[in-house]
C-alpha positions in Angstrom: -0.2 0.1 0.1 1.0 3.6 -1.2 0.6 6.5 0.9 1.0 10.2 -0.5 0.9 13.1 1.6 0.0 16.4 0.0 1.0 20.0 1.7 0.9 23.5 0.3 -2.5 24.3 -1.0 -4.6 27.3 -0.4 -5.7 30.8 -1.3 -3.5 33.4 -3.0 -3.7 36.4 -5.6 -3.1 36.6 -8.7 0.3 36.9 -9.4 1.7 35.3 -6.6 3.1 32.0 -5.5 2.5 28.5 -3.9 4.5 25.5 -3.6 2.8 22.5 -3.1 4.7 19.3 -1.8 3.9 15.5 -2.0 5.3 12.8 -0.1 5.3 9.0 -0.6 5.7 6.3 2.1 4.6 2.8 2.1 5.2 -0.5 0.3 6.8 1.3 -3.0 9.8 0.7 -4.4 11.7 1.8 -7.5 9.7 4.8 -8.1 9.8 5.7 -11.8 8.0 8.8 -12.2 6.2 11.6 -9.5 4.1 14.6 -10.8 1.0 16.7 -10.3 -2.5 16.9 -12.1 -5.5 19.0 -11.6 -8.9 19.1 -11.9 -11.0 22.3 -12.1 -14.9 22.1 -11.2 -16.3 20.6 -14.3 -13.2 19.7 -16.2 -11.4 16.4 -16.7 -8.3 15.9 -14.6 -5.4 17.2 -16.4 -1.5 16.9 -16.2 0.5 19.7 -14.8 3.8 18.6 -14.6 6.1 15.2 -14.2 9.5 14.2 -13.2 11.2 10.7 -13.9 13.8 9.4 -11.7 16.5 10.1 -14.2 15.2 13.9 -13.5 13.3 14.3 -16.9 10.4 16.6 -16.6 7.5 17.4 -18.8 5.3 20.4 -18.5 1.7 21.1 -19.8 1.9 24.3 -22.0 -0.1 26.3 -19.9 2.4 26.2 -17.2 5.8 26.3 -19.0 7.9 29.2 -17.5 5.4 29.6 -14.7 5.8 26.1 -12.7 8.9 24.1 -11.6 8.9 20.4 -10.7 11.4 18.9 -8.4 12.0 15.8 -6.5 14.2 14.1 -3.9 13.9 10.7 -2.5 10.2 9.9 -2.4 9.1 13.6 -2.3 8.1 15.9 -5.1 7.4 19.4 -5.1 5.9 21.9 -7.2 6.6 25.8 -7.4 4.2 27.8 -8.6 5.2 31.3 -9.8 2.9 33.7 -11.5 -0.5 32.1 -10.5 -3.5 32.9 -12.8 -7.3 32.5 -11.6 -7.4 29.9 -14.3 -4.9 28.0 -12.5 -7.5 27.3 -9.7 -8.5 23.5 -8.9 -7.7 20.7 -7.3 -4.2 19.5 -7.7 -3.5 15.8 -6.9 0.2 14.2 -6.7 0.7 11.3 -8.6 3.4 8.4 -8.2 4.2 5.4 -10.5 6.5 3.0 -8.7 6.9 -1.1 -8.0 4.6 -2.2 -5.5 5.3 -6.0 -4.5 6.7 -6.5 -8.2 3.8 -4.7 -9.8 3.8 -1.5 -11.4 1.3 0.5 -9.4 -0.3 4.3 -10.0 -1.1 6.1 -6.8 -2.8 9.1 -6.3 -3.0 11.4 -3.2 -6.0 12.8 -1.7 -5.8 16.3 -3.6 -5.2 19.7 -2.4 -7.0 22.9 -3.1 -5.4 25.9 -5.1 -7.7 29.0 -5.3 -6.1 32.4 -7.4 -8.2 35.1 -6.4 -8.6 38.1 -9.2 
């Protein structure tokens, strides 16, 4: 079983910054990918950014130049700068790794990010 604990969400004015963090624990080994997705009301969940165990990153076009993803051991962080009202969403931590020799995708419970105009 994998536990993902997220922190760092909240309310910020447009143009402000927030930093999200997520720590993975439990019976997970050989983490391959960590990342963040988000889901706004009435919309589908969408990729924000991912980072592989080799350090390769992938960003959605709408966050390029504003958000930075990083990882250390079993923790992934998302530095969000120049936030816009349209960034308002629930942000979910995502981890892909091996659990008892099986590739497993795990999700955090989500953390709310609200950007006011």
